[in-house]
C-alpha positions as CSV (number, residue, x, y, z in Angstrom):
1,M,90.9,139.2,117.5
2,R,90.7,143.0,117.6
3,A,89.8,144.8,114.4
4,D,93.2,146.5,114.1
5,A,95.0,143.2,114.7
6,Q,92.9,141.6,112.0
7,R,93.7,144.4,109.6
8,N,97.4,144.0,110.4
9,R,97.2,140.2,109.8
10,D,95.3,140.6,106.6
11,R,97.7,143.3,105.4
12,L,100.7,141.0,106.2
13,V,99.2,138.2,104.1
14,A,98.4,140.4,101.2
15,V,101.9,142.0,101.2
16,A,103.6,138.6,101.7
17,A,101.7,137.3,98.6
18,E,103.1,140.2,96.6
19,V,106.7,139.9,97.9
20,V,106.7,136.1,97.5
21,A,105.5,136.5,93.9
22,E,108.4,138.8,93.2
23,Q,111.1,137.1,95.2
24,G,110.0,133.5,96.0
25,A,109.6,131.7,99.3
26,D,112.8,133.0,100.7
27,A,111.6,136.6,100.6
28,S,112.8,138.7,103.5
29,L,110.4,138.7,106.4
30,E,111.7,142.1,107.3
31,E,110.8,143.4,103.8
32,I,107.3,142.0,104.2
33,S,106.9,143.7,107.6
34,R,108.3,147.0,106.2
35,R,106.0,147.0,103.2
36,A,103.0,146.1,105.3
37,G,103.8,149.0,107.6
38,V,104.2,147.0,110.8
39,G,107.1,145.9,112.9
40,S,108.7,142.4,112.5
41,A,107.4,141.6,116.1
42,T,103.8,142.0,114.7
43,L,104.5,139.6,111.9
44,H,106.0,137.1,114.4
45,R,103.1,137.5,116.8
46,H,100.6,136.7,114.1
47,F,102.4,133.9,112.4
48,G,105.4,132.8,114.5
49,G,107.6,132.5,111.4
50,R,108.1,132.0,107.7
51,I,106.3,128.7,107.2
52,S,103.0,129.8,109.0
53,L,103.0,133.0,107.0
54,L,103.6,131.3,103.7
55,E,101.0,128.6,104.4
56,E,98.5,131.4,104.9
57,V,99.6,133.0,101.6
58,F,99.0,129.8,99.7
59,R,96.0,128.6,101.7
60,S,93.6,129.1,98.7
61,S,95.8,127.1,96.4
62,V,96.0,124.2,98.9
63,D,92.3,124.4,99.5
64,A,91.7,124.1,95.7
65,V,93.9,121.0,95.2
66,C,92.4,119.4,98.2
67,A,88.9,120.1,96.9
68,Q,89.8,118.7,93.5
69,A,91.0,115.5,95.1
70,V,87.6,115.1,96.7
71,E,85.8,115.7,93.4
72,L,88.0,113.1,91.7
73,L,87.1,110.4,94.1
74,D,84.0,109.6,92.0
75,A,86.0,109.4,88.7
76,P,85.6,106.0,87.0
77,D,89.3,105.6,86.3
78,P,91.3,105.8,89.5
79,L,94.7,106.1,87.7
80,R,93.4,108.9,85.6
81,A,92.0,110.6,88.7
82,L,95.3,110.3,90.5
83,T,97.3,111.6,87.5
84,S,94.9,114.5,86.9
85,W,95.3,115.5,90.6
86,L,99.1,115.3,90.4
87,H,99.0,117.5,87.2
88,A,96.8,120.0,89.1
89,M,99.5,120.0,91.9
90,V,102.2,120.8,89.2
91,R,100.1,123.6,87.7
92,H,99.5,125.2,91.0
93,A,103.1,124.9,92.0
94,T,104.5,126.3,88.7
95,S,102.0,129.2,88.6
96,S,102.4,130.2,92.2
97,R,106.0,131.2,92.8
98,G,107.1,129.8,96.1
99,L,104.3,127.2,96.5
100,A,106.5,124.1,95.8
101,T,109.1,125.4,98.3
102,V,106.4,126.0,100.9
103,L,105.1,122.5,100.4
104,V,108.6,121.1,100.9
105,M,109.1,123.2,104.0
106,S,105.7,122.4,105.5
107,G,106.4,118.7,105.0
108,D,109.7,119.0,106.9
109,C,107.9,120.5,109.9
110,G,104.8,118.3,109.7
111,S,102.3,121.1,109.4
112,D,98.6,120.9,108.9
113,T,98.9,122.1,105.3
114,H,101.2,119.2,104.5
115,A,98.9,116.8,106.3
116,R,95.9,118.0,104.3
117,V,97.7,117.5,101.0
118,I,98.9,114.1,102.0
119,A,95.4,113.0,103.0
120,A,93.9,114.3,99.8
121,G,96.4,112.5,97.6
122,R,96.6,109.3,99.7
123,T,92.9,108.5,99.0
124,L,93.4,108.9,95.3
125,L,96.5,106.8,95.3
126,E,94.9,104.0,97.4
127,R,92.1,103.8,94.8
128,A,94.6,103.5,92.0
129,Q,96.5,100.8,93.9
130,E,93.3,98.8,94.7
131,A,92.5,98.9,91.0
132,G,96.0,97.4,90.3
133,A,97.1,100.5,88.3
134,V,99.8,101.6,90.7
135,P,102.2,99.3,92.6
136,A,101.5,98.8,96.2
137,D,105.0,100.1,97.3
138,V,104.3,103.6,95.8
139,R,103.7,106.1,98.7
140,I,101.9,109.4,98.3
141,E,104.8,111.2,100.1
142,D,107.1,110.0,97.3
143,L,104.7,111.1,94.6
144,L,104.4,114.5,96.1
145,K,108.2,114.9,96.5
146,L,108.4,114.0,92.8
147,V,105.8,116.6,91.9
148,N,107.6,119.2,94.0
149,G,111.0,118.3,92.4
150,I,109.5,118.6,89.0
151,S,107.9,122.0,89.9
152,L,111.0,123.4,91.3
153,A,113.1,122.2,88.4
154,S,110.6,123.6,85.9
155,G,110.3,127.0,87.5
156,E,107.3,128.7,85.8
157,D,107.3,126.5,82.7
158,S,104.1,124.5,83.4
159,A,104.3,122.8,80.0
160,Q,107.7,121.3,80.8
161,A,106.4,120.3,84.3
162,D,103.5,118.5,82.7
163,R,105.7,116.7,80.3
164,L,108.1,115.6,83.1
165,L,105.2,114.4,85.2
166,T,103.7,112.5,82.3
167,L,107.1,110.8,81.8
168,A,107.4,109.9,85.5
169,M,103.9,108.5,85.6
170,R,104.6,106.3,82.7
171,G,107.4,104.8,84.8
172,I,105.2,104.4,87.9
173,A,102.1,103.1,86.1
174,P,103.0,101.8,82.7
175,A,100.1,101.1,80.3
176,P,99.3,97.5,80.1
177,A,100.8,95.7,77.1
């Protein structure tokens, strides 16, 4: 990529992060282009559309939760590892305005970002299922939709999101009597 094209791309991502933080995932692409000082054709040439741009904005958050999943694979308690990871997902989604929406949108189109999050969580879920802590019929896609729903419903209130996720996990994996 030419140096000027790379600068335009980097500027679009930085401006998109600012605008999404202000307005959410449905922020105007025209507004992003205008603030970045480029035409909308430049935005579309670099990203193709909203989902690709937003995935780039949230790449570091997705990288962090995927890395955390890998770190938790060695945890001695598979259920605690899965639960910790799901809480990390909730914290990221509630602290990064628009992230939960982007994860839903990327899931709808089967993007690489969605596939990475699914793969990261699936391994933790399978460990918890093999340990008998989570029923075999629980799917990672269901858990992630639950996390996204909780995040969207809680807005920026991460404490409420954590409480709701804790309640949900009690129903999914109740403590042994």
